C-alpha positions as CSV (number, residue, x, y, z in Angstrom):
1,X,-0.3,0.1,0.5
2,X,0.8,3.5,-0.9
3,X,3.2,5.2,2.2
4,X,0.3,6.8,2.9
5,X,-1.7,3.8,4.6
6,X,1.9,2.8,5.9
7,X,2.6,5.9,8.4
8,X,-0.5,5.4,10.3
9,X,-0.1,4.5,14.1
10,X,0.2,0.6,15.3
11,X,-3.1,0.3,15.3
12,X,-4.9,-1.1,19.0
13,X,-5.6,-4.2,20.6
14,X,-9.2,-2.9,21.0
15,X,-9.7,-1.9,17.3
16,X,-8.1,-5.4,16.0
17,X,-10.6,-7.5,18.3
18,X,-13.5,-5.2,17.6
19,X,-12.5,-5.8,13.7
20,X,-12.3,-9.9,13.7
21,X,-16.1,-9.6,16.5
22,X,-17.1,-8.0,13.0
23,X,-15.7,-10.4,10.5
24,X,-17.4,-13.2,12.7
25,X,-20.5,-11.5,12.3
26,X,-23.8,-14.0,11.1
27,X,-21.3,-17.3,11.9
28,X,-21.2,-16.6,16.1
29,X,-23.1,-19.6,17.1
30,X,-21.3,-21.7,15.5
31,X,-18.4,-20.2,16.8
32,X,-19.8,-20.4,20.5
33,X,-21.3,-24.4,19.6
34,X,-17.5,-24.6,18.5
35,X,-16.3,-23.4,22.0
36,X,-18.6,-25.4,23.6
37,X,-17.3,-28.8,22.6
38,X,-13.8,-27.7,23.0
39,X,-15.2,-28.0,26.8
40,X,-16.6,-30.5,26.6
41,X,-14.3,-32.6,24.7
42,X,-11.2,-31.3,27.3
43,X,-13.4,-31.8,30.1
44,X,-14.7,-35.5,28.9
45,X,-10.6,-35.9,28.6
46,X,-9.3,-35.8,32.4
47,X,-11.6,-38.5,32.9
48,X,-9.3,-40.5,30.9
49,X,-6.3,-40.9,33.3
50,X,-8.3,-40.7,36.4
51,X,-10.4,-43.8,36.0
52,X,-6.4,-45.4,35.9
53,X,-5.6,-43.7,38.5
54,X,-8.6,-44.7,40.7
55,X,-7.7,-48.0,39.9
56,X,-4.3,-48.4,41.0
57,X,-4.8,-46.4,43.9
58,X,-7.9,-48.2,45.0
59,X,-7.8,-51.3,43.5
60,X,-4.8,-52.8,42.7
61,X,-2.5,-50.9,45.5
62,X,-1.7,-52.4,48.4
63,X,-3.2,-49.1,51.0
64,X,-6.7,-47.9,49.0
65,X,-7.5,-46.1,52.6
66,X,-4.6,-43.7,51.5
67,X,-6.2,-43.5,48.3
68,X,-8.3,-39.9,47.8
69,X,-12.0,-40.0,47.7
70,X,-12.5,-38.7,44.4
71,X,-10.7,-41.9,43.2
72,X,-13.1,-44.2,45.7
73,X,-16.2,-42.2,43.3
74,X,-14.4,-43.2,40.3
75,X,-14.6,-46.4,41.7
76,X,-18.1,-46.8,43.3
77,X,-18.9,-45.8,39.7
78,X,-17.6,-48.9,38.1
79,X,-19.7,-50.7,40.8
80,X,-17.3,-50.8,44.1
81,X,-13.7,-52.5,45.2
82,X,-14.5,-56.0,44.8
83,X,-15.9,-55.7,41.4
84,X,-13.7,-54.0,39.6
85,X,-10.6,-56.3,40.9
86,X,-12.7,-59.4,39.5
87,X,-13.9,-57.8,36.1
88,X,-10.8,-55.3,34.9
89,X,-12.8,-55.2,31.5
90,X,-14.5,-52.7,33.2
91,X,-12.5,-49.4,33.3
92,X,-11.0,-50.4,29.9
93,X,-15.3,-50.1,28.7
94,X,-15.2,-46.9,30.5
95,X,-12.5,-45.5,29.5
96,X,-13.4,-46.0,25.8
97,X,-16.3,-45.1,26.5
98,X,-15.4,-41.4,27.5
99,X,-13.5,-41.2,24.8
100,X,-15.7,-42.5,22.2
101,X,-18.0,-39.4,24.1
102,X,-14.9,-36.9,23.5
103,X,-14.1,-37.3,20.2
104,X,-17.5,-36.6,19.4
105,X,-17.4,-33.4,20.9
106,X,-14.3,-32.8,19.0
107,X,-15.7,-33.7,15.9
108,X,-18.2,-31.5,16.8
109,X,-15.5,-28.6,17.4
110,X,-13.2,-28.9,14.4
111,X,-17.3,-28.8,11.9
112,X,-18.2,-25.9,13.8
113,X,-15.9,-24.0,13.4
114,X,-14.5,-24.9,9.7
115,X,-18.5,-23.8,8.7
116,X,-18.0,-20.5,10.6
117,X,-14.6,-20.3,9.0
118,X,-15.1,-20.4,5.1
119,X,-18.2,-18.6,6.3
120,X,-16.5,-15.4,7.4
121,X,-13.7,-16.0,4.3
122,X,-16.8,-16.1,2.2
123,X,-17.9,-12.5,4.0
124,X,-14.6,-11.4,4.3
125,X,-14.1,-11.4,0.4
126,X,-17.7,-11.1,-0.9
127,X,-17.3,-7.2,1.2
128,X,-13.4,-6.8,0.1
129,X,-14.9,-7.3,-3.3
130,X,-17.4,-4.8,-3.0
131,X,-15.4,-1.5,-1.0
132,X,-12.8,-2.2,-3.9
133,X,-15.3,-2.1,-6.4
134,X,-17.2,1.3,-4.7
135,X,-14.3,2.9,-3.8
136,X,-13.7,6.7,-3.7
137,X,-11.2,7.2,-6.8
138,X,-8.7,9.1,-5.1
139,X,-8.3,6.3,-1.9
140,X,-7.6,3.6,-5.0
141,X,-5.5,6.2,-7.0
142,X,-3.3,5.8,-3.7
143,X,-3.8,1.8,-3.1
144,X,-0.7,-0.2,-4.6
145,X,-2.1,-2.7,-6.5
146,X,0.0,-6.4,-5.6
147,X,-0.3,-5.3,-1.8
148,X,-4.0,-4.5,-2.7
149,X,-4.4,-8.4,-4.0
150,X,-1.9,-9.9,-1.5
151,X,-4.4,-8.3,1.5
152,X,-7.6,-9.7,-0.2
153,X,-5.7,-13.4,-1.1
154,X,-2.9,-13.9,1.0
155,X,-4.6,-11.9,3.7
156,X,-8.2,-13.2,3.5
157,X,-6.8,-17.1,3.9
158,X,-4.5,-16.7,7.0
159,X,-7.6,-15.0,9.0
160,X,-9.6,-17.7,7.6
161,X,-7.0,-20.4,9.3
162,X,-6.5,-18.3,12.4
163,X,-10.4,-18.3,12.7
164,X,-10.4,-21.9,12.2
165,X,-8.2,-23.6,13.8
166,X,-5.6,-21.3,15.8
167,X,-8.1,-19.4,18.6
168,X,-10.5,-22.9,18.7
169,X,-6.3,-24.0,20.0
170,X,-6.2,-20.7,21.7
171,X,-9.1,-21.9,23.9
172,X,-8.6,-25.8,24.1
173,X,-5.0,-24.6,26.2
174,X,-7.1,-22.5,28.0
175,X,-9.4,-24.7,29.1
176,X,-6.9,-27.5,29.5
177,X,-5.3,-26.0,31.9
178,X,-8.9,-24.7,33.9
179,X,-9.8,-27.7,34.0
180,X,-7.0,-29.7,34.7
181,X,-5.4,-26.9,38.1
182,X,-8.3,-27.9,40.5
183,X,-8.3,-31.6,39.6
184,X,-4.6,-32.1,40.2
185,X,-5.0,-29.2,43.9
186,X,-8.3,-31.1,45.0
187,X,-5.5,-35.0,44.5
188,X,-2.1,-33.2,45.7
189,X,-1.4,-29.2,46.0
190,X,2.2,-29.7,46.1
191,X,2.3,-32.1,42.6
192,X,-0.3,-29.5,42.2
193,X,2.5,-26.9,42.3
194,X,5.2,-28.6,41.4
195,X,3.1,-29.1,37.7
196,X,2.4,-25.6,37.4
197,X,5.1,-23.2,38.6
198,X,6.8,-22.9,35.2
199,X,3.1,-21.7,33.0
200,X,3.9,-18.2,33.8
201,X,7.1,-18.1,32.4
202,X,6.3,-20.0,29.4
203,X,2.9,-17.7,28.8
204,X,4.9,-13.9,29.1
205,X,7.7,-16.0,27.3
206,X,5.5,-16.3,24.1
207,X,4.2,-12.5,25.0
208,X,7.2,-11.4,24.8
209,X,7.9,-13.7,20.9
210,X,4.3,-11.9,20.3
211,X,4.7,-8.4,20.2
212,X,8.2,-8.8,18.0
213,X,7.3,-11.9,16.2
214,X,4.1,-8.8,15.0
215,X,5.8,-6.8,14.4
216,X,8.2,-9.0,11.8
217,X,5.1,-10.7,10.6
218,X,4.2,-6.9,9.0
219,X,7.4,-6.2,7.6
220,X,7.2,-9.8,5.5
221,X,3.4,-8.9,4.6
222,X,4.5,-5.7,2.6
223,X,7.2,-7.8,1.5
224,X,5.3,-9.8,-0.2
225,X,2.9,-7.2,-1.3
226,X,5.6,-5.2,-3.7
227,X,7.0,-8.6,-5.1
228,X,3.4,-9.2,-6.1
229,X,3.6,-6.2,-7.5
230,X,6.2,-6.9,-9.3
231,X,5.2,-9.8,-10.7
232,X,2.1,-8.0,-11.5
233,X,3.6,-5.5,-13.3
234,X,5.9,-7.8,-15.1
235,X,3.0,-10.1,-16.1
236,X,0.7,-7.6,-17.7
237,X,3.8,-5.5,-19.3
238,X,5.5,-8.2,-20.7
239,X,5.0,-7.8,-24.8
240,X,6.8,-4.1,-23.4
241,X,9.8,-5.8,-21.4
242,X,10.0,-7.8,-24.3
243,X,9.8,-5.0,-27.4
244,X,12.5,-3.3,-25.5
245,X,14.8,-6.2,-24.9
246,X,14.8,-4.9,-21.0
247,X,14.4,-8.0,-18.9
248,X,17.5,-8.3,-17.7
249,X,16.9,-5.1,-16.6
250,X,13.6,-6.3,-15.1
251,X,15.0,-9.6,-13.4
252,X,17.6,-6.4,-11.6
253,X,14.4,-4.4,-10.0
254,X,12.8,-7.4,-9.3
255,X,16.2,-9.3,-7.4
256,X,16.0,-6.6,-4.4
257,X,12.5,-6.9,-3.7
258,X,12.8,-10.7,-3.8
259,X,16.4,-10.6,-1.9
260,X,14.3,-8.0,0.4
261,X,11.4,-10.4,1.1
262,X,13.9,-13.1,2.0
263,X,16.0,-11.8,4.1
264,X,12.3,-10.9,6.5
265,X,11.5,-14.5,6.1
266,X,15.0,-15.8,6.7
267,X,14.6,-13.5,10.1
268,X,11.2,-14.8,11.2
269,X,11.8,-17.9,10.8
270,X,15.4,-17.3,13.2
271,X,12.7,-16.2,15.3
272,X,10.7,-18.6,15.5
273,X,13.9,-21.1,16.1
274,X,15.1,-19.2,19.1
275,X,11.6,-19.9,20.3
276,X,11.0,-23.0,19.9
277,X,14.3,-24.0,21.1
278,X,13.3,-22.4,24.2
279,X,9.9,-23.3,24.8
280,X,11.2,-27.3,24.3
281,X,13.3,-26.6,27.6
282,X,10.8,-24.7,29.6
283,X,8.4,-27.8,29.1
284,X,11.0,-30.2,29.3
285,X,11.6,-28.4,32.9
286,X,8.2,-28.4,33.8
287,X,8.1,-32.5,33.3
288,X,10.9,-33.3,35.1
289,X,9.7,-31.0,38.2
290,X,7.3,-33.2,38.0
291,X,8.7,-36.0,37.9
292,X,11.7,-34.6,40.6
293,X,8.8,-33.9,42.7
294,X,6.6,-37.1,42.3
295,X,9.7,-39.4,43.4
296,X,10.4,-37.9,46.7
297,X,6.9,-37.6,47.4
298,X,6.3,-41.5,46.1
299,X,10.0,-42.3,48.4
300,X,8.6,-40.7,51.2
301,X,4.5,-42.8,51.2
302,X,3.3,-38.9,50.2
303,X,1.3,-40.2,47.3
304,X,0.1,-42.9,45.9
305,X,1.8,-44.3,42.3
306,X,-2.1,-43.6,41.0
307,X,-1.7,-39.9,42.0
308,X,1.2,-40.1,40.3
309,X,0.4,-41.4,36.9
310,X,-2.4,-38.7,36.9
311,X,0.1,-35.9,37.2
312,X,2.6,-37.1,34.4
313,X,-0.5,-38.0,32.4
314,X,-2.4,-34.7,33.0
315,X,0.7,-32.4,31.8
316,X,1.5,-34.5,29.0
317,X,-1.8,-33.3,27.8
318,X,-1.7,-29.9,29.2
319,X,1.6,-29.3,28.6
320,X,1.0,-29.3,24.8
321,X,-1.6,-27.7,24.0
322,X,0.1,-24.9,26.3
323,X,3.6,-25.2,24.4
324,X,1.7,-25.2,21.4
325,X,-0.3,-22.1,22.0
326,X,3.2,-20.0,21.7
327,X,3.5,-21.1,17.8
328,X,-0.8,-19.7,17.8
329,X,0.4,-16.5,19.3
330,X,3.2,-16.1,17.0
331,X,0.0,-17.2,14.7
332,X,-2.4,-14.6,16.1
333,X,0.5,-12.0,15.6
334,X,0.1,-12.9,11.8
335,X,-3.1,-13.0,12.0
336,X,-4.1,-9.4,13.9
337,X,-1.9,-7.8,11.4
338,X,-4.2,-9.8,8.3
339,X,-7.2,-8.2,9.7
340,X,-5.9,-4.9,10.2
341,X,-5.2,-4.9,7.0
342,X,-8.3,-5.9,5.5
343,X,-10.8,-3.2,8.0
344,X,-8.3,-0.7,6.4
345,X,-9.2,-1.3,2.9
346,X,-12.7,-2.0,4.5
347,X,-12.5,1.6,6.2
348,X,-11.7,3.8,2.9
349,X,-14.6,5.8,2.0
350,X,-16.3,5.0,-0.8
351,X,-18.5,7.2,-3.5
352,X,-20.9,9.4,-1.5
353,X,-24.5,8.7,-2.5
354,X,-27.2,11.9,-2.5
355,X,-28.1,11.7,0.7
356,X,-32.2,12.6,-0.1
357,X,-34.0,11.8,-2.6
358,X,-32.1,11.9,-6.0
359,X,-33.1,14.3,-9.0
360,X,-34.9,12.2,-12.1
361,X,-31.6,11.6,-15.3
362,X,-32.9,14.4,-17.0
363,X,-34.1,13.5,-21.0
364,X,-32.3,16.3,-22.3
365,X,-27.9,15.6,-23.1
366,X,-27.2,19.3,-22.7
367,X,-24.0,19.5,-20.6
368,X,-22.6,22.1,-18.4
369,X,-18.7,22.6,-16.5
370,X,-19.3,25.5,-14.3
371,X,-16.4,26.9,-12.7
372,X,-14.5,23.8,-13.1
373,X,-11.6,23.4,-11.0
374,X,-9.6,20.3,-9.9
375,X,-6.5,18.5,-8.8
376,X,-5.1,15.2,-8.2
377,X,-2.8,16.7,-5.0
378,X,-2.7,20.6,-4.2
379,X,0.6,21.4,-5.6
380,X,-0.8,20.1,-9.5
381,X,-3.7,21.4,-10.9
382,X,-5.1,19.8,-13.8
383,X,-8.3,22.2,-14.7
384,X,-8.6,25.8,-13.7
385,X,-11.4,27.5,-14.3
386,X,-13.0,25.4,-17.0
387,X,-16.7,27.1,-18.2
388,X,-18.3,25.3,-21.4
389,X,-21.7,24.5,-22.6
390,X,-22.7,21.7,-24.9
391,X,-26.4,21.1,-26.1
392,X,-28.4,17.9,-26.3
393,X,-27.5,16.7,-29.7
394,X,-24.9,18.5,-30.1
395,X,-21.1,16.6,-31.5
396,X,-18.8,18.5,-29.6
397,X,-15.4,17.8,-30.1
398,X,-12.0,19.0,-27.6
399,X,-8.2,19.0,-28.6
400,X,-5.1,19.6,-26.8
401,X,-1.8,18.5,-25.6
402,X,-1.6,15.7,-23.3
403,X,-2.2,16.5,-19.7
404,X,-4.1,19.4,-20.2
405,X,-7.2,17.9,-18.3
406,X,-9.4,16.3,-21.4
407,X,-9.4,12.9,-19.7
408,X,-10.2,15.0,-16.5
409,X,-13.5,16.7,-17.6
410,X,-14.6,13.0,-18.9
411,X,-14.4,11.8,-14.9
412,X,-15.5,14.6,-13.3
413,X,-18.6,14.0,-16.1
414,X,-19.2,10.1,-15.0
415,X,-18.7,11.1,-11.1
416,X,-15.3,9.3,-10.9
417,X,-13.7,12.6,-8.9
418,X,-16.1,15.1,-7.7
419,X,-14.7,18.7,-8.9
420,X,-12.4,20.8,-6.1
421,X,-14.3,24.1,-7.3
422,X,-17.5,24.3,-9.4
423,X,-20.3,21.7,-10.9
424,X,-20.6,19.7,-13.9
425,X,-24.3,20.1,-15.2
426,X,-26.8,16.9,-17.5
427,X,-29.8,18.5,-18.4
428,X,-29.8,21.6,-15.7
429,X,-29.4,19.2,-13.1
430,X,-26.2,19.2,-11.3
431,X,-24.7,15.9,-11.2
432,X,-23.9,15.1,-7.6
433,X,-27.8,14.9,-7.2
434,X,-28.4,12.2,-9.5
435,X,-27.6,8.4,-8.7
436,X,-24.3,7.7,-9.2
437,X,-25.7,4.3,-11.2
438,X,-28.4,6.1,-13.5
439,X,-26.1,8.6,-14.2
440,X,-23.1,6.5,-16.2
441,X,-26.0,4.9,-17.0
442,X,-26.8,7.4,-19.7
443,X,-23.6,8.4,-20.3
444,X,-21.5,5.9,-22.3
445,X,-17.4,6.7,-22.5
446,X,-14.9,4.6,-24.0
447,X,-11.9,5.2,-22.7
448,X,-8.4,6.2,-23.6
449,X,-7.2,2.6,-23.2
450,X,-10.4,-0.1,-23.3
451,X,-10.1,-3.3,-20.9
452,X,-11.9,-6.2,-22.4
453,X,-12.4,-9.0,-19.6
454,X,-11.4,-12.8,-20.2
455,X,-14.7,-13.8,-21.5
456,X,-16.2,-14.0,-24.8
457,X,-16.8,-11.3,-26.9
458,X,-20.2,-11.3,-27.0
459,X,-20.6,-11.1,-23.8
460,X,-17.7,-8.5,-23.0
461,X,-20.4,-6.2,-25.8
462,X,-22.9,-7.0,-23.2
463,X,-21.8,-5.4,-20.4
464,X,-23.3,-2.7,-21.4
465,X,-26.2,-3.4,-21.8
466,X,-26.7,-7.7,-20.4
467,X,-30.9,-8.4,-21.7
468,X,-29.8,-6.9,-25.1
469,X,-31.0,-9.1,-28.4
470,X,-28.3,-10.6,-30.4
471,X,-30.3,-8.8,-32.9
472,X,-29.5,-5.6,-30.8
473,X,-25.6,-6.9,-30.6
474,X,-25.1,-7.1,-34.3
475,X,-26.4,-3.8,-34.8
476,X,-24.1,-2.3,-32.6
477,X,-20.8,-4.0,-34.0
478,X,-21.7,-3.6,-37.3
479,X,-22.4,0.8,-36.1
480,X,-18.8,0.2,-34.8
481,X,-17.4,-2.1,-37.6
482,X,-16.1,-4.6,-36.0
483,X,-19.2,-7.1,-37.4
484,X,-17.0,-8.6,-40.0
485,X,-14.1,-9.4,-38.7
486,X,-16.0,-11.0,-35.6
487,X,-17.5,-13.2,-38.3
488,X,-14.6,-14.4,-39.5
489,X,-13.0,-16.0,-35.7
490,X,-14.5,-19.7,-35.9
491,X,-16.4,-18.9,-33.1
492,X,-18.0,-15.8,-34.0
493,X,-19.1,-14.2,-31.1
494,X,-19.4,-16.9,-28.7
495,X,-15.0,-16.2,-29.8
496,X,-13.0,-15.8,-26.1
497,X,-11.0,-12.6,-25.8
498,X,-7.4,-13.6,-23.4
499,X,-6.8,-11.6,-20.7
500,X,-7.1,-7.9,-20.9
501,X,-8.0,-8.4,-24.9
502,X,-4.1,-9.3,-25.6
503,X,-5.8,-11.7,-28.2
504,X,-7.2,-9.1,-30.5
505,X,-5.5,-6.0,-32.0
506,X,-5.5,-2.8,-30.7
507,X,-7.8,-1.5,-33.2
508,X,-10.4,-4.3,-32.5
509,X,-10.3,-3.9,-29.1
510,X,-11.0,0.0,-29.0
511,X,-13.8,-0.9,-31.1
512,X,-15.7,-3.5,-29.2
513,X,-15.4,-1.4,-26.6
514,X,-17.1,1.0,-29.1
515,X,-20.1,-1.4,-29.4
516,X,-20.1,-1.7,-26.1
517,X,-21.0,2.1,-25.9
518,X,-23.3,2.1,-28.8
519,X,-25.6,-0.8,-27.2
520,X,-26.2,1.0,-24.3
521,X,-28.3,3.3,-26.3
522,X,-27.1,6.1,-23.9
523,X,-28.1,10.3,-24.2
524,X,-24.3,11.1,-24.1
525,X,-21.5,9.3,-25.7
526,X,-17.5,10.4,-25.1
527,X,-15.1,9.1,-27.1
528,X,-12.2,9.5,-25.0
529,X,-9.0,9.2,-28.0
530,X,-11.3,5.4,-28.7
531,X,-9.8,5.9,-32.8
532,X,-5.9,6.3,-31.9
533,X,-6.1,2.4,-32.7
534,X,-8.2,2.5,-36.1
535,X,-7.0,2.2,-39.7
536,X,-7.9,5.9,-41.2
537,X,-10.8,3.8,-43.4
538,X,-12.2,2.3,-40.5
539,X,-12.1,5.6,-38.6
540,X,-13.9,7.4,-41.2
541,X,-17.2,4.6,-41.7
542,X,-17.3,4.9,-37.7
543,X,-17.3,8.0,-37.7
544,X,-20.1,8.3,-40.6
545,X,-22.2,5.8,-38.5
546,X,-21.9,8.1,-35.2
547,X,-23.3,10.7,-37.7
548,X,-26.3,9.2,-38.6
549,X,-27.0,9.2,-34.8
550,X,-26.3,12.8,-34.9
551,X,-30.0,14.3,-32.9
552,X,-30.3,10.7,-31.0
553,X,-27.1,11.8,-28.2
554,X,-24.8,14.2,-27.3
555,X,-21.6,13.4,-28.4
556,X,-17.7,14.5,-27.6
557,X,-15.1,13.7,-29.0
558,X,-11.6,13.4,-27.5
559,X,-9.0,13.0,-29.8
560,X,-5.5,14.1,-31.0
561,X,-5.6,13.1,-34.6
562,X,-7.2,16.0,-35.8
563,X,-9.0,14.4,-38.9
564,X,-11.5,13.2,-36.4
565,X,-12.4,16.3,-34.9
566,X,-13.3,17.9,-38.6
567,X,-16.7,16.8,-39.2
568,X,-17.7,18.0,-35.4
569,X,-20.5,20.7,-35.0
570,X,-17.6,22.4,-32.1
571,X,-14.1,21.7,-31.2
572,X,-13.3,23.1,-28.1
573,X,-8.6,23.8,-28.2
574,X,-7.1,23.1,-24.5
575,X,-4.1,24.2,-22.5
576,X,-3.0,24.0,-19.2
577,X,-5.9,23.2,-17.5
578,X,-8.5,26.2,-19.8
579,X,-10.1,26.3,-22.5
580,X,-7.7,28.8,-25.1
581,X,-10.3,28.4,-28.3
582,X,-13.5,27.7,-29.6
583,X,-15.3,27.1,-32.8
584,X,-15.5,25.2,-35.9
585,X,-13.0,23.7,-37.9
586,X,-12.6,26.0,-40.6
587,X,-12.7,29.3,-37.8
588,X,-9.6,27.5,-35.8
589,X,-7.7,26.2,-39.2
590,X,-8.1,30.4,-40.1
591,X,-7.1,31.9,-36.6
592,X,-3.9,32.1,-35.4
593,X,-3.9,29.7,-31.9
594,X,-3.1,26.3,-30.0
595,X,-5.0,24.1,-33.4
596,X,-3.5,26.3,-36.0
597,X,-0.2,25.2,-35.4
598,X,-1.2,20.9,-34.7
599,X,-3.2,21.4,-37.9
600,X,-0.3,22.9,-40.2
601,X,1.9,19.8,-38.7
602,X,0.0,17.5,-38.7
603,X,-0.8,18.5,-42.0
604,X,2.9,18.7,-43.1
605,X,3.1,15.2,-41.9
606,X,0.5,13.8,-43.9
607,X,2.1,14.8,-46.7
608,X,4.5,13.6,-46.4
609,X,3.9,10.1,-46.0
610,X,1.6,11.0,-49.3
611,X,4.9,11.5,-51.2
612,X,6.5,8.1,-51.6
613,X,2.9,6.1,-52.2
614,X,1.9,9.3,-54.9
615,X,5.6,8.7,-56.9
616,X,5.0,5.5,-56.8
617,X,1.9,5.1,-58.5
618,X,3.3,7.7,-61.3
619,X,5.9,4.6,-62.0
620,X,3.7,2.5,-62.2
621,X,1.2,4.0,-64.8
């Protein structure tokens, strides 16, 4: 993401937990059921070592009178000391039954958490897609595309894994401790103390590493985003790279980002290796404490063999989840980074809608730019005091050097951006009072670089009007001078278009985009340098088709090729974000100024291009 977001302070834990709670909306009951199943399974599992402890101390041991009341209760449940002594298969049957019930609860826990996390991930993706589609364009312009892709894929997967398994595992560790500690202190406080005295140190150690790992995860995620952006740029621009023989240069540009990602990854795993080795040592010390204290108490006859067995088994049961909680705490650091990065996107401003009831779209296709001023950044003004009136049904051409603000006018007309000063009207109605969807339905635009989806040609054209029949598609394609070309393809209108339309020529992509716009039957048609990739013959045919529709809609043509503009009712000349002149082709050609200079330059170039052809024609004749 851009520096604008990188500079943000580290979010508070409350903000992250609020974000997590919000993302779980709709599946909180399932998460609750998973937690309840976890509690039940953990409780059942601790009954398993209690059964052999009771049998050892009450039935098999030589001093049953020293056995705890809890052990006697277990034996009484099995039918009494004599019955168990005669049927040792009864404890085995009880253990099997307990383990089976615990397994059912474990299945329920995994099932509910898996369903809930999958639903949560689907909901996150839906919300991200919805937010991205509706983002304010100023916010979108500041986003790094690779980083955005990272947030919508890898960060969502990280969040899903955390919610499906790791949250439950943290709960399991807590429950295993919460159930075990009271039981252990009831049996023997000395052994219980030996079994838990290192747990605060193990937990504190985990949280210390959590803080350290969280910062590393954030750095690694951002480095991965930059790496993804570099790969994406190279995939999209591979033809340009090869055309200019810049493969080695791009490889060299890619290498530092790859090295940076590898360095941060290696640093992260170095921290992990330290964590695992030290946490292993602490866990082994905890188990050794139980063995040493238990052996001492057993030798003095202050505990029974069954009790020693229970403590040794119980420590083994809860120590592993607690130890794994350290890993989960580290993963929690990764998940909180991912959730925060997702929340950043979900909190970005969207395009504002009309607060009150929107005005009805006027049938009148007249356009008014009144006192328009606009800048992407305060120090880079693009438009400065633009006043322009376009009558309903009029064809107006706009010409000027690159960067003078021609395309920005189109973006303001579509409300991609809001002007800093002034306002735009259609049919005398301020477009800020119109519904954006309705506005963009009435204004059809062919942009400078038309984008086609990796779908069939028919599906691409139908984007403008999904309900149109095939006859309407063919009429629009015919007016855009692309119908005959489509018919020559083996699959006709069902021909698949490659990613970004790269299987078609630039002229074919532009003509399909024009067919989209014509199918829309708009009140206003905008061609933003949409004929730059077609030959002059095709250009004349398209312009003739548009002229035949004159009066049916207002037409705004932006072009650099002045021959495209000659048939316009009026030509507007822009320079430096201002309107320099306005008039017909003949008026501007005969008037000193920018248009006349551009016309002279293009006419001389066309004359130079024609001379060899004419000499060749004369020689052949």
